[in-house]
C-alpha positions as CSV (number, residue, x, y, z in Angstrom):
1,X,-156.4,40.0,68.0
2,X,-154.3,40.9,64.9
3,X,-150.7,39.9,64.9
4,X,-148.0,42.6,64.7
5,X,-144.4,42.3,63.6
6,X,-141.4,42.3,66.0
7,X,-139.3,45.5,65.6
8,X,-135.8,46.1,66.8
9,X,-132.9,48.4,65.8
10,X,-129.6,46.8,64.6
11,X,-126.7,48.0,62.6
12,X,-128.3,51.3,61.6
13,X,-131.7,49.9,60.6
14,X,-135.0,49.1,62.2
15,X,-135.6,45.4,61.5
16,X,-139.1,43.9,61.3
17,X,-139.7,40.2,61.8
18,X,-143.0,38.5,60.9
19,X,-142.2,34.9,60.2
20,X,-140.1,33.5,63.0
21,X,-141.2,31.2,65.9
22,X,-141.9,33.0,69.1
23,X,-139.2,30.8,70.7
24,X,-136.5,31.8,68.1
25,X,-133.5,33.1,70.0
26,X,-131.7,36.3,69.2
27,X,-128.5,34.4,68.6
28,X,-130.2,32.2,66.0
29,X,-131.6,35.3,64.3
30,X,-128.3,37.1,64.2
31,X,-126.3,34.1,62.8
32,X,-128.8,32.3,60.6
33,X,-131.2,35.0,59.4
34,X,-129.0,38.2,59.4
35,X,-125.7,36.3,58.7
36,X,-123.9,38.3,61.3
37,X,-121.7,35.4,62.6
38,X,-119.3,37.3,64.8
39,X,-121.4,36.4,67.8
40,X,-120.7,32.8,68.7
41,X,-122.7,29.9,70.1
42,X,-120.9,28.0,72.8
43,X,-123.1,26.5,75.6
44,X,-126.5,27.6,74.5
45,X,-127.5,28.1,78.1
46,X,-126.1,31.5,79.1
47,X,-123.0,30.1,80.8
48,X,-120.0,30.7,78.6
49,X,-120.6,34.2,77.3
50,X,-119.5,33.6,73.7
51,X,-122.9,34.9,72.6
52,X,-122.7,38.2,74.5
53,X,-124.3,41.2,72.9
54,X,-125.4,44.6,74.2
55,X,-129.0,45.6,74.4
56,X,-130.3,49.2,74.7
57,X,-133.7,50.2,75.8
58,X,-135.5,53.2,77.4
59,X,-136.2,53.2,81.1
60,X,-139.2,54.8,82.8
61,X,-137.5,58.2,82.6
62,X,-136.8,57.7,78.9
63,X,-133.1,57.4,79.5
64,X,-131.1,54.9,77.4
65,X,-129.9,51.9,79.4
66,X,-127.3,49.6,77.8
67,X,-126.7,46.1,79.2
68,X,-124.6,43.1,78.2
69,X,-126.8,40.0,77.8
70,X,-126.6,36.4,76.6
71,X,-128.2,36.3,73.1
72,X,-128.4,32.5,73.1
73,X,-131.3,32.4,75.6
74,X,-133.1,35.7,74.7
75,X,-136.3,35.1,72.8
76,X,-136.6,37.3,69.8
77,X,-140.1,38.8,70.5
78,X,-138.8,40.1,73.9
79,X,-136.4,42.4,72.0
80,X,-139.3,44.4,70.4
81,X,-138.7,48.1,70.8
82,X,-135.0,47.7,71.8
83,X,-131.7,48.1,70.0
84,X,-129.1,45.4,69.6
85,X,-125.3,45.7,69.3
86,X,-123.0,42.9,68.4
87,X,-119.3,42.6,67.8
88,X,-119.8,43.8,64.2
89,X,-120.8,47.2,65.5
90,X,-117.4,47.9,67.0
91,X,-115.8,48.3,63.6
92,X,-115.4,52.0,62.6
93,X,-116.3,53.2,59.2
94,X,-112.5,53.8,58.5
95,X,-111.8,50.2,59.5
96,X,-109.8,51.3,62.5
97,X,-110.0,49.3,65.7
98,X,-112.1,50.3,68.7
99,X,-110.1,50.9,71.9
100,X,-111.6,47.7,73.3
101,X,-110.3,45.8,70.3
102,X,-106.9,47.6,70.3
103,X,-106.3,46.8,73.9
104,X,-107.1,43.1,73.4
105,X,-104.7,43.0,70.5
106,X,-101.9,44.7,72.3
107,X,-102.3,42.8,75.6
108,X,-102.6,39.4,73.7
109,X,-106.0,38.8,75.2
110,X,-107.1,36.6,72.3
111,X,-105.8,33.2,71.4
112,X,-108.1,30.7,69.7
113,X,-110.6,33.7,69.4
114,X,-113.8,31.8,69.9
115,X,-114.7,33.6,73.1
116,X,-113.2,36.9,72.1
117,X,-116.4,38.5,70.6
118,X,-118.3,37.9,73.8
119,X,-115.5,39.3,75.9
120,X,-115.3,42.4,73.6
121,X,-119.0,43.1,74.1
122,X,-118.8,42.7,77.9
123,X,-115.8,45.1,77.8
124,X,-117.6,47.5,75.5
125,X,-120.6,47.6,77.9
126,X,-118.1,48.5,80.8
127,X,-116.4,51.0,78.5
128,X,-119.7,52.8,77.8
129,X,-120.7,52.9,81.4
130,X,-117.4,54.7,82.2
131,X,-117.7,58.5,82.3
132,X,-114.6,60.2,80.7
133,X,-112.5,61.8,83.4
134,X,-113.8,59.5,86.2
135,X,-111.5,56.9,87.8
136,X,-110.7,53.8,85.9
137,X,-112.9,50.8,87.0
138,X,-111.4,48.9,89.8
139,X,-110.3,45.3,89.5
140,X,-113.4,44.1,91.3
141,X,-115.6,46.1,88.8
142,X,-113.7,44.6,85.9
143,X,-114.0,41.1,87.4
144,X,-117.8,41.6,87.8
145,X,-118.2,42.8,84.2
146,X,-116.3,39.8,82.9
147,X,-118.0,37.3,85.2
148,X,-120.3,35.9,82.4
149,X,-117.4,35.2,80.0
150,X,-115.3,32.0,80.1
151,X,-112.0,31.4,78.3
152,X,-109.9,28.3,78.2
153,X,-106.8,29.9,76.6
154,X,-105.5,33.1,78.2
155,X,-105.9,32.6,81.9
156,X,-107.8,35.9,82.0
157,X,-104.8,38.1,83.0
158,X,-104.2,39.5,79.5
159,X,-108.0,40.2,79.2
160,X,-108.0,42.0,82.5
161,X,-105.0,44.0,81.4
162,X,-106.8,44.9,78.3
163,X,-109.8,46.1,80.3
164,X,-107.5,48.5,82.2
165,X,-105.7,49.7,79.1
166,X,-108.8,50.3,76.9
167,X,-109.5,53.5,78.7
168,X,-106.1,55.0,77.9
169,X,-106.8,55.5,74.1
170,X,-108.6,58.4,72.5
171,X,-112.4,57.8,73.0
172,X,-114.4,57.4,69.8
173,X,-117.8,59.1,69.6
174,X,-120.9,57.2,70.4
175,X,-124.1,58.9,69.2
176,X,-126.4,58.2,72.0
177,X,-128.7,61.1,71.0
178,X,-129.6,59.4,67.7
179,X,-130.0,56.1,69.4
180,X,-132.4,57.6,71.9
181,X,-134.4,59.3,69.1
182,X,-134.6,56.0,67.3
183,X,-135.8,54.1,70.4
184,X,-138.4,56.7,71.2
185,X,-139.7,56.4,67.6
186,X,-140.0,52.6,67.9
187,X,-142.1,52.5,71.1
188,X,-145.6,51.2,70.6
189,X,-148.8,52.9,71.8
190,X,-150.5,49.5,72.1
191,X,-149.3,46.2,73.4
192,X,-147.5,43.7,71.2
193,X,-149.3,40.6,70.0
194,X,-147.1,38.5,67.8
195,X,-148.3,35.2,66.4
196,X,-146.4,32.5,64.4
197,X,-148.5,29.5,63.2
198,X,-150.0,28.2,66.5
199,X,-147.6,30.1,68.8
200,X,-148.7,33.4,70.5
201,X,-146.6,36.0,72.3
202,X,-148.3,38.8,74.3
203,X,-146.3,41.8,75.7
204,X,-148.8,44.0,77.6
205,X,-147.9,47.6,78.5
206,X,-149.9,48.0,81.7
207,X,-150.5,46.0,84.9
208,X,-154.2,46.0,84.3
209,X,-153.8,44.4,80.8
210,X,-151.3,41.9,82.2
211,X,-153.9,40.8,84.8
212,X,-156.6,40.6,82.2
213,X,-154.5,38.5,79.9
214,X,-153.4,36.2,82.8
215,X,-157.1,35.5,83.7
216,X,-158.0,35.0,80.0
217,X,-155.0,32.7,79.4
218,X,-154.2,30.9,82.7
219,X,-152.2,28.2,80.9
220,X,-149.9,30.6,79.1
221,X,-146.3,30.7,80.4
222,X,-145.1,33.9,82.0
223,X,-141.8,35.1,80.5
224,X,-139.6,37.6,82.3
225,X,-135.8,37.5,81.8
226,X,-135.8,34.2,79.9
227,X,-132.8,32.9,81.9
228,X,-134.7,29.7,82.8
229,X,-137.3,29.5,80.0
230,X,-134.5,30.1,77.4
231,X,-132.9,26.8,78.5
232,X,-136.3,25.0,78.1
233,X,-136.0,26.1,74.4
234,X,-132.3,25.5,73.7
235,X,-131.7,22.4,75.9
236,X,-135.1,20.7,76.4
237,X,-136.7,21.7,73.1
238,X,-140.0,22.3,74.9
239,X,-143.1,23.4,72.9
240,X,-144.3,26.7,74.3
241,X,-147.5,27.6,72.5
242,X,-148.3,30.8,74.5
243,X,-146.0,33.3,76.2
244,X,-147.0,36.4,78.3
245,X,-144.0,38.7,78.5
246,X,-143.9,41.1,81.5
247,X,-140.8,43.0,80.4
248,X,-142.9,46.0,79.1
249,X,-145.2,46.4,82.1
250,X,-143.8,49.6,83.7
251,X,-145.6,49.0,87.0
252,X,-143.7,45.7,87.4
253,X,-140.4,47.5,86.9
254,X,-140.9,49.7,89.9
255,X,-138.9,49.9,93.2
256,X,-140.6,51.7,96.0
257,X,-138.5,52.6,99.1
258,X,-141.4,54.3,100.9
259,X,-143.8,51.4,101.1
260,X,-144.4,51.8,104.9
261,X,-141.6,49.9,106.6
262,X,-140.9,47.9,103.5
263,X,-139.0,48.2,100.2
264,X,-141.2,47.0,97.4
265,X,-139.6,45.4,94.4
266,X,-141.8,44.7,91.3
267,X,-141.7,41.3,89.7
268,X,-140.2,42.7,86.6
269,X,-137.2,44.4,88.2
270,X,-133.9,43.0,86.9
271,X,-131.7,41.2,89.4
272,X,-128.9,43.9,89.4
273,X,-131.1,46.8,90.5
274,X,-133.1,44.6,92.8
275,X,-130.0,43.5,94.7
276,X,-128.7,47.1,94.7
277,X,-132.0,48.2,96.4
278,X,-131.7,45.4,99.0
279,X,-128.0,46.1,99.7
280,X,-129.0,49.6,100.6
281,X,-130.5,48.2,103.7
282,X,-128.6,44.9,104.0
283,X,-125.0,45.3,102.9
284,X,-124.5,41.7,104.0
285,X,-126.1,40.8,100.6
286,X,-123.2,42.2,98.6
287,X,-121.3,39.0,98.1
288,X,-124.5,37.1,97.2
289,X,-125.3,39.8,94.7
290,X,-121.9,39.4,93.0
291,X,-122.1,35.6,93.0
292,X,-125.7,35.3,91.9
293,X,-125.2,33.8,88.4
294,X,-123.2,36.3,86.2
295,X,-123.4,39.9,85.2
296,X,-125.2,39.3,81.9
297,X,-127.7,36.9,83.6
298,X,-128.4,39.5,86.3
299,X,-128.9,42.0,83.4
300,X,-131.7,39.8,82.0
301,X,-133.2,37.8,84.9
302,X,-135.6,39.2,87.4
303,X,-135.9,38.8,91.2
304,X,-139.6,38.1,90.7
305,X,-138.8,35.3,88.2
306,X,-136.3,33.7,90.5
307,X,-138.9,33.7,93.3
308,X,-141.7,32.5,91.1
309,X,-139.5,29.7,89.7
310,X,-139.0,28.4,93.2
311,X,-136.0,26.3,92.5
312,X,-134.8,24.4,95.6
313,X,-131.3,25.7,94.8
314,X,-132.5,29.3,94.0
315,X,-130.1,31.6,95.8
316,X,-132.4,34.6,96.6
317,X,-135.1,32.8,98.6
318,X,-133.1,31.7,101.8
319,X,-132.0,35.3,102.3
320,X,-135.4,36.8,101.6
321,X,-137.1,34.2,103.9
322,X,-134.7,35.1,106.7
323,X,-135.5,38.8,106.2
324,X,-139.2,37.9,106.6
325,X,-140.1,39.0,103.1
326,X,-143.7,38.9,101.8
327,X,-144.8,38.0,98.3
328,X,-147.5,40.0,96.5
329,X,-149.8,38.1,94.2
330,X,-152.4,39.4,91.8
331,X,-155.5,37.9,90.1
332,X,-157.5,40.3,88.0
333,X,-158.2,43.2,90.3
334,X,-157.6,41.2,93.5
335,X,-154.2,41.5,95.3
336,X,-153.1,39.4,98.2
337,X,-149.8,38.8,100.0
338,X,-148.3,36.1,102.2
339,X,-144.9,35.3,103.8
340,X,-142.6,34.1,101.1
341,X,-141.9,30.8,102.9
342,X,-145.6,29.9,102.6
343,X,-145.5,30.3,98.8
344,X,-143.6,27.1,98.3
345,X,-145.7,24.0,98.8
346,X,-143.7,21.2,97.3
347,X,-141.2,20.6,94.5
348,X,-142.2,22.9,91.6
349,X,-145.5,23.5,93.3
350,X,-146.5,26.9,94.8
351,X,-149.6,28.7,96.1
352,X,-150.5,30.5,92.9
353,X,-154.2,30.2,92.0
354,X,-155.4,29.8,88.4
355,X,-155.1,33.1,86.7
356,X,-152.8,34.5,89.4
357,X,-149.2,35.8,89.0
358,X,-146.5,37.3,91.1
359,X,-146.8,41.1,91.2
360,X,-143.9,41.9,93.6
361,X,-142.0,41.5,96.8
362,X,-142.0,43.4,100.1
363,X,-138.9,43.3,102.2
364,X,-138.7,45.0,105.7
365,X,-136.4,47.9,105.4
366,X,-135.1,48.2,108.9
367,X,-135.2,45.6,111.7
368,X,-133.5,47.0,114.9
369,X,-131.0,44.6,116.5
370,X,-131.2,42.1,113.6
371,X,-127.9,40.4,112.7
372,X,-128.0,38.8,109.3
373,X,-125.7,36.9,107.0
374,X,-126.0,34.7,103.9
375,X,-123.5,32.2,102.6
376,X,-123.2,30.4,99.2
377,X,-121.2,27.2,98.7
378,X,-120.4,26.3,95.1
379,X,-117.5,24.8,93.1
380,X,-116.8,28.2,91.4
381,X,-116.9,31.7,92.9
382,X,-118.8,33.2,89.9
383,X,-121.6,31.9,87.8
384,X,-122.2,28.6,89.5
385,X,-125.2,26.7,91.0
386,X,-125.1,26.4,94.8
387,X,-124.5,23.1,96.5
388,X,-125.8,24.8,99.7
389,X,-127.0,28.4,100.1
390,X,-127.7,29.4,103.7
391,X,-129.1,32.5,105.4
392,X,-129.4,33.3,109.1
393,X,-130.9,36.1,111.1
394,X,-130.8,36.5,114.8
395,X,-131.9,39.1,117.4
396,X,-130.5,38.9,120.9
397,X,-132.0,40.5,124.0
398,X,-130.1,42.3,126.8
399,X,-129.1,39.0,128.4
400,X,-127.7,37.8,125.0
401,X,-130.5,35.3,124.7
402,X,-132.1,34.6,121.3
403,X,-135.3,36.5,121.0
404,X,-135.7,35.9,117.3
405,X,-134.0,33.4,115.0
406,X,-134.6,32.4,111.3
407,X,-132.5,29.9,109.5
408,X,-133.2,29.1,105.8
409,X,-131.5,26.9,103.2
410,X,-131.4,26.2,99.5
411,X,-130.2,22.8,98.4
412,X,-131.3,21.0,101.5
413,X,-134.8,20.0,100.5
414,X,-137.3,20.0,97.6
415,X,-138.0,23.7,98.2
416,X,-136.3,26.6,99.9
417,X,-136.9,25.7,103.6
418,X,-136.5,26.9,107.1
419,X,-134.8,24.9,109.9
420,X,-137.8,25.0,112.2
421,X,-136.5,22.4,114.7
422,X,-133.2,24.1,115.1
423,X,-134.9,27.5,115.4
424,X,-137.2,26.2,118.1
425,X,-134.3,24.8,120.1
426,X,-132.3,28.1,119.9
427,X,-135.2,30.4,120.8
428,X,-134.8,31.7,124.3
429,X,-131.4,30.1,124.7
430,X,-128.2,32.1,125.5
431,X,-126.2,32.7,122.3
432,X,-123.0,30.9,123.5
433,X,-120.7,28.0,122.7
434,X,-122.7,25.4,124.6
435,X,-125.9,26.3,122.9
436,X,-124.2,26.3,119.5
437,X,-122.8,22.8,120.0
438,X,-126.3,21.3,120.5
439,X,-127.8,23.4,117.7
440,X,-125.2,22.2,115.2
441,X,-126.0,18.6,116.1
442,X,-129.7,19.3,115.8
443,X,-129.3,20.9,112.4
444,X,-127.3,18.0,111.0
445,X,-130.3,15.7,111.8
446,X,-133.0,18.0,110.6
447,X,-132.7,17.6,106.8
448,X,-132.3,14.6,104.5
449,X,-130.9,16.2,101.4
450,X,-130.2,14.4,98.1
451,X,-126.8,13.5,96.7
452,X,-126.2,14.8,93.1
453,X,-123.4,16.0,90.9
454,X,-122.9,19.1,93.0
455,X,-122.6,17.5,96.4
456,X,-123.3,14.5,98.5
457,X,-126.0,14.4,101.1
458,X,-123.4,14.1,103.9
459,X,-121.5,17.0,102.5
460,X,-124.7,19.1,102.5
461,X,-125.5,18.2,106.1
462,X,-122.0,18.9,107.3
463,X,-121.8,22.2,105.3
464,X,-125.1,23.4,106.7
465,X,-124.0,22.7,110.3
466,X,-120.7,24.4,109.7
467,X,-122.4,27.5,108.2
468,X,-124.4,27.8,111.4
469,X,-121.1,27.7,113.3
470,X,-119.7,30.4,110.9
471,X,-122.7,32.6,111.5
472,X,-122.2,32.2,115.3
473,X,-118.6,33.3,114.9
474,X,-119.8,36.3,112.9
475,X,-122.2,37.3,115.6
476,X,-120.6,36.2,118.9
477,X,-121.6,38.7,121.6
478,X,-118.2,39.1,123.0
479,X,-115.6,38.4,120.3
480,X,-117.3,38.4,116.9
481,X,-114.9,37.7,114.0
482,X,-114.7,40.1,111.1
483,X,-115.8,39.1,107.6
484,X,-112.2,38.8,106.3
485,X,-111.5,36.3,109.1
486,X,-114.3,34.1,108.0
487,X,-114.3,34.5,104.2
488,X,-111.3,33.5,102.1
489,X,-112.2,35.9,99.3
490,X,-112.5,38.9,101.7
491,X,-109.2,37.8,103.3
492,X,-107.4,38.0,99.9
493,X,-109.0,41.4,99.3
494,X,-107.8,42.6,102.6
495,X,-104.2,41.5,101.8
496,X,-104.2,43.0,98.3
497,X,-106.0,46.2,99.4
498,X,-108.9,45.6,97.0
499,X,-112.2,47.3,97.5
500,X,-115.1,45.2,98.8
């Protein structure tokens, strides 16, 4: 198969790249090849946001979607057919400041300046999403947009002030029509196959081609959002000779709300729209959505990738297991599915067969009588790895006895895992204080977690037991406590009158 160059739009031109490694990051290309050094490198792992840029691409309806992402972990071939905007693009032809820049200047939102370009691009993405004449974004919306950017100087208040002020200036024109025309003209009729020395990168356009490539190259690494594989490159310096990129397969970007009693989420659906789809049926997932990594990571990573990765501290799996989700797998023309919890066999080992890949996820849309909650414990509210992530679902009968109970954890074992012993004890018992007391003791003894830099084993056991108690208080049949009574963040919001 003949190699083809990578094409992307940047600073008014379509760029072609033919001689870069398949694992070269967008940040490296911007700074070292194009000498656009406004974008900074901080952590090289998608944590600090100094490298934030905005990517534009066409969705299935040929509409332009613009998202803030971390350029330090985005592999260059994955940007084929897209447009890139960096801090250099904010400068007007008459050298005047963009409202985003002007607001940061007037609000004193920049001190040392290293993080400022990344903040500006996150702010610019929020600015573009705001429709003229509509209400100014709320404080929660601003916080969410900035969640992927860290600053050691300002304390964030001046930057938040700048976010609020930037909408008060005269709005400069942004020619989205020309951008769309350019993107349409860049789209390929055939799949991308890019090769550099011994490295290969395939970006199929159809599910059928993806399945064929997976069977033909079972040892190739599947690439989705690059939020994990990007760290293999920048931190572990792994050699990745062959990558299969699923980001151009339209069938894998599909969300189906009419899949029988399920909502179907394709493996290539980004985390933000995936969580939005799930929150439509389970609003209890709202906090997990906001606390799952950061906004730029959720703009790049996929729910399918998080599930396929199977990290023991992955935040999506406990909730999905408690909701009785099913994973859809494909090998060639054969499709099979299984309960998600059965997919994980051991640490970094799953049930995928040779030549098989994750096609999607099916989550029950409505479960009458089900009470569900998920909780995340971490050292930071935003953008942090969980020490313990827990999810609980219970259904009570007319006598307030437990007719169904599912308890799942991340951070308590080598894989996402259910608390089968505690579930078995609770099944058929009355959902009351006496039952809870025994269940808490049972849960403390069920797991033997590890101690690491995030938490000790004893902390994890104690926290897991206390989260079961918290769920009980959330769902007590006679005097259930409200969320703001059990969640310090919701308590603060209720005091300040902020929107949830």
